[in-house]
C-alpha positions in Angstrom: -0.2 0.2 0.2 1.0 3.5 -1.0 2.2 4.9 2.2 3.4 8.7 0.4 5.8 10.5 -1.1 9.6 9.4 -1.4 10.8 11.8 -3.5 11.0 14.2 -6.4 13.8 13.3 -9.0 14.6 16.4 -11.2 17.5 16.2 -14.5 18.3 19.8 -15.0 21.3 21.0 -16.7 22.7 23.6 -14.2 22.4 22.0 -10.8 24.4 25.0 -9.3 22.0 27.5 -10.7 18.9 24.5 -9.6 21.0 24.5 -5.9 20.0 28.1 -5.3 17.3 27.9 -6.5 15.5 24.8 -4.0 17.4 27.0 -1.0 17.1 30.5 -2.6 13.5 30.1 -3.3 12.3 27.4 -1.7 14.7 27.4 1.4 15.2 24.2 1.0 18.2 22.4 3.6 20.9 20.2 1.1 21.3 17.0 2.9 23.9 14.9 0.4 26.0 16.0 -2.8 27.3 13.0 -4.4 30.4 15.2 -5.7 33.0 13.6 -7.8 31.5 10.2 -6.5 28.9 8.2 -9.1 26.0 6.2 -7.9 23.7 6.8 -9.8 23.7 7.9 -13.5 25.5 11.6 -12.7 26.7 13.7 -10.3 23.3 14.7 -8.5 22.1 16.5 -4.7 19.8 15.7 -2.4 17.3 18.8 -0.9 14.9 18.6 2.3 11.5 21.2 2.0 9.7 20.6 5.1 9.0 16.4 4.9 9.8 16.9 1.1 13.1 15.2 -0.5 13.8 16.7 -3.6 16.2 14.9 -5.5 18.3 16.9 -9.2 21.0 15.4 -11.6 22.8 16.8 -14.0 22.2 16.4 -17.5 19.9 17.0 -20.0 16.2 17.2 -20.4 14.6 14.1 -22.4 12.5 17.2 -24.6 12.2 20.4 -25.3 9.2 21.6 -23.6 6.1 19.3 -21.3 3.7 20.2 -18.3 6.3 18.5 -15.7 5.6 20.6 -12.7 5.2 20.6 -9.0 2.6 22.7 -7.0 3.5 23.5 -3.7 0.5 24.2 -1.4 1.1 27.8 0.7 -1.5 29.9 3.2 -3.1 32.2 1.2 -2.0 34.7 3.6 1.9 34.0 2.7 1.4 33.8 -1.7 2.0 37.1 -1.7 5.6 36.9 -0.2 5.8 33.5 -1.9 5.3 35.3 -5.0 7.8 38.2 -4.5 10.4 35.5 -3.5 9.8 33.0 -6.6 10.2 36.5 -8.7 
């Protein structure tokens, strides 16, 4: 039986830039960086946002454009502040 979401993985061209977005915009906490070690397909980093685990891997996306996305639930009172941080 499914208990919940384990993690979400994004393949990104610029691992450092995506790390900045996750930590700077979403207050994510970096919990792992594979560095030169390669346990998976490529260099990867793991982050926590609340109790959500997000993995990012260095690489080329499979397609040029898609509608893949993640929607974060926030309190309505925090909407303007969060929207400003994303801009």
